C-alpha positions as CSV (number, residue, x, y, z in Angstrom):
1,X,-6.5,6.8,0.7
2,X,-5.8,7.2,4.3
3,X,-9.6,7.9,5.1
4,X,-10.4,5.0,2.9
5,X,-8.0,2.7,4.7
6,X,-8.9,3.9,8.1
7,X,-12.8,3.4,7.5
8,X,-12.1,-0.1,6.0
9,X,-10.0,-1.3,8.9
10,X,-12.9,-0.1,11.3
11,X,-15.5,-2.0,9.4
12,X,-13.4,-5.1,9.1
13,X,-12.7,-4.9,12.9
14,X,-16.4,-4.9,13.6
15,X,-17.1,-7.9,11.2
16,X,-14.3,-9.8,12.8
17,X,-15.5,-9.2,16.4
18,X,-19.2,-10.2,15.4
19,X,-17.9,-13.5,14.0
20,X,-15.6,-14.1,17.1
21,X,-18.4,-13.5,19.6
22,X,-21.2,-15.4,18.0
23,X,-21.0,-17.9,21.0
24,X,-20.2,-17.0,24.5
25,X,-17.3,-19.7,24.8
26,X,-14.7,-21.1,22.7
27,X,-14.3,-24.9,22.8
28,X,-11.1,-24.9,21.1
29,X,-8.7,-23.1,18.8
30,X,-10.2,-24.4,15.6
31,X,-13.6,-23.4,16.8
32,X,-12.4,-19.8,17.1
33,X,-10.3,-19.8,14.1
34,X,-13.0,-21.0,11.8
35,X,-15.4,-18.2,12.7
36,X,-12.9,-15.7,11.4
37,X,-11.3,-17.5,8.6
38,X,-14.6,-18.1,6.8
39,X,-15.0,-14.4,6.3
40,X,-11.7,-13.7,4.8
41,X,-12.3,-14.2,1.2
42,X,-15.2,-11.7,1.4
43,X,-12.8,-9.2,3.2
44,X,-10.2,-9.2,0.4
45,X,-13.0,-8.3,-2.1
46,X,-14.0,-5.5,0.2
47,X,-10.7,-4.1,0.4
48,X,-10.4,-4.2,-3.4
49,X,-13.9,-2.4,-3.7
50,X,-12.6,0.3,-1.3
51,X,-9.3,1.2,-2.5
52,X,-9.6,0.6,-6.2
53,X,-11.4,4.0,-7.1
54,X,-8.6,5.9,-5.3
55,X,-5.8,3.9,-6.8
56,X,-7.3,4.7,-10.3
57,X,-7.1,8.4,-9.3
58,X,-3.4,7.8,-8.2
59,X,-2.4,6.2,-11.4
60,X,-4.2,8.8,-13.5
61,X,-2.6,11.6,-11.8
62,X,1.0,9.9,-12.2
63,X,0.3,9.4,-15.8
64,X,-0.8,13.1,-16.1
65,X,2.4,14.2,-14.3
66,X,4.6,12.0,-16.6
67,X,3.0,13.5,-19.7
68,X,3.3,17.2,-18.4
69,X,6.9,16.6,-17.6
70,X,7.5,15.5,-21.1
71,X,5.5,18.3,-22.6
72,X,3.2,15.6,-24.3
73,X,-0.4,16.9,-24.9
74,X,-2.7,13.9,-25.2
75,X,-5.6,12.2,-23.6
76,X,-4.7,9.8,-20.8
77,X,-5.4,6.1,-21.5
78,X,-5.7,4.8,-18.0
79,X,-3.1,2.0,-17.2
80,X,-5.4,-0.6,-16.1
81,X,-2.5,-3.2,-15.7
82,X,-0.8,-1.0,-13.3
83,X,-4.0,-0.5,-11.3
84,X,-4.5,-4.4,-11.0
85,X,-0.8,-4.7,-10.0
86,X,-1.0,-2.2,-7.2
87,X,-4.3,-3.7,-5.9
88,X,-2.8,-7.3,-5.8
89,X,0.1,-5.7,-3.7
90,X,-2.3,-4.1,-1.4
91,X,-4.1,-7.3,-0.6
92,X,-1.0,-7.9,1.4
93,X,-2.5,-5.5,4.0
94,X,-5.1,-8.1,4.8
95,X,-2.6,-10.9,4.7
96,X,-0.6,-9.1,7.5
97,X,-3.7,-8.5,9.7
98,X,-4.9,-11.9,9.3
99,X,-1.7,-13.5,10.4
100,X,-1.6,-11.1,13.4
101,X,-5.2,-12.2,14.2
102,X,-4.4,-15.9,14.2
103,X,-1.4,-15.5,16.3
104,X,-3.5,-13.7,19.0
105,X,-6.3,-16.3,18.7
106,X,-3.9,-19.1,19.1
107,X,-2.2,-17.5,22.1
108,X,-5.4,-16.5,23.6
109,X,-6.8,-20.0,23.5
110,X,-3.6,-21.6,24.6
111,X,-3.6,-19.2,27.7
112,X,-7.2,-20.1,28.5
113,X,-8.6,-16.7,27.8
114,X,-12.3,-15.8,27.4
115,X,-13.8,-14.7,24.2
116,X,-13.8,-11.0,25.5
117,X,-10.0,-11.3,26.3
118,X,-9.3,-12.6,22.7
119,X,-11.5,-9.8,21.3
120,X,-9.6,-7.3,23.2
121,X,-6.4,-8.7,21.7
122,X,-7.9,-8.3,18.1
123,X,-8.9,-4.7,19.0
124,X,-5.3,-4.0,19.6
125,X,-4.3,-5.4,16.3
126,X,-6.7,-3.1,14.6
127,X,-5.5,-0.1,16.5
128,X,-2.0,-0.7,15.2
129,X,-3.4,-1.2,11.7
130,X,-5.3,2.0,11.7
131,X,-2.2,4.0,12.9
132,X,-0.4,2.2,9.9
133,X,-3.0,3.8,7.6
134,X,-1.1,7.1,7.1
135,X,2.1,5.3,6.3
136,X,0.5,2.8,3.9
137,X,-1.4,5.6,2.1
138,X,1.6,7.8,1.7
139,X,3.8,5.0,0.5
140,X,1.3,3.7,-2.0
141,X,0.4,7.2,-3.5
142,X,3.9,8.0,-4.1
143,X,4.7,4.5,-5.4
144,X,1.7,4.5,-7.7
145,X,2.2,7.9,-9.2
146,X,6.0,7.5,-9.8
147,X,5.5,4.1,-11.4
148,X,2.8,5.4,-13.7
149,X,5.0,8.2,-14.7
150,X,7.8,5.8,-15.3
151,X,5.5,3.7,-17.7
152,X,4.7,7.0,-19.7
153,X,8.4,7.6,-19.9
154,X,9.1,4.2,-21.4
155,X,6.0,4.4,-23.8
156,X,7.2,7.8,-25.2
157,X,10.8,7.0,-25.6
158,X,12.3,9.1,-22.9
159,X,16.0,8.3,-22.9
160,X,17.0,9.2,-19.3
161,X,15.4,9.9,-16.0
162,X,16.4,11.7,-12.8
163,X,15.6,11.1,-9.1
164,X,14.2,14.3,-7.5
165,X,14.2,14.7,-3.8
166,X,12.0,17.2,-1.7
167,X,15.2,19.1,-0.8
168,X,14.8,19.4,2.7
169,X,16.6,17.9,5.9
170,X,14.1,14.9,6.2
171,X,15.3,13.3,2.8
172,X,17.0,10.1,3.8
173,X,20.7,9.7,2.8
174,X,20.1,7.1,0.1
175,X,17.7,9.2,-1.7
176,X,20.1,12.0,-1.6
177,X,22.6,9.6,-3.3
178,X,20.0,8.7,-5.9
179,X,19.5,12.3,-7.0
180,X,23.4,12.9,-6.7
181,X,24.0,10.1,-9.4
182,X,22.3,12.2,-12.0
183,X,20.4,11.1,-15.0
184,X,20.2,7.3,-15.8
185,X,18.8,5.5,-18.8
186,X,15.1,5.0,-18.2
187,X,14.2,1.9,-16.2
188,X,17.9,1.8,-14.6
189,X,18.3,0.9,-10.9
190,X,19.3,3.9,-8.7
191,X,22.0,3.3,-5.9
192,X,19.2,2.5,-3.3
193,X,18.2,-0.4,-5.6
194,X,14.8,1.2,-6.7
195,X,13.8,2.1,-10.4
196,X,11.5,4.8,-9.1
197,X,10.7,6.6,-6.0
198,X,8.5,4.5,-3.5
199,X,9.3,1.2,-5.2
200,X,10.5,-0.3,-1.8
201,X,10.9,2.7,0.5
202,X,8.3,3.8,3.0
203,X,7.0,7.4,3.3
204,X,9.1,8.6,0.2
205,X,8.3,11.9,-1.0
206,X,10.6,11.7,-4.0
207,X,9.6,12.0,-7.7
208,X,11.0,10.7,-10.9
209,X,11.4,13.2,-13.9
210,X,12.6,12.9,-17.4
211,X,16.1,14.4,-17.9
212,X,16.0,17.4,-20.2
213,X,19.7,18.3,-21.3
214,X,20.4,21.9,-21.4
């Protein structure tokens, strides 16, 4: 996912800059803004096209993990609804970038900057976006896999689940607390406010497991 996001951001940056520099001079804010705004619906579709195959694999792996953890041997029926839900969430990446671009275009025009100056602002926006690609990928993979596993637990009547950490010094305190609380009824909220690892935490490495009593 990281590579897909990185490549997508690079292609999007080039497209934005092409639209921005179609003329040598911006007459006003609306002129510059409209050149980039007109392409955004297409960009959202391109993001979905780029990431959906990866998200399908993430969800499938999460379902497979859940089934194996329960000891259930059956073919996976891919959770299409969850894939769509995750892709809708990921579209927020474009919303964040677009808001940053608008702000920089507005500031650039207000300061009387040239198109080249504004283009440099936009390049900075994408430099930050590409740095975020690793964080986004890690977060969405963990979230997708654990939610897919949770849905399998619900479907198969698992009564309780437990939060498992990576067991090292990098685990955040609230996730240690989630593990310490022990098994909870499936779908319950852990002390951090999450029902599964990665639901709202960034760069989480934890997993959700069915509780098997000794």
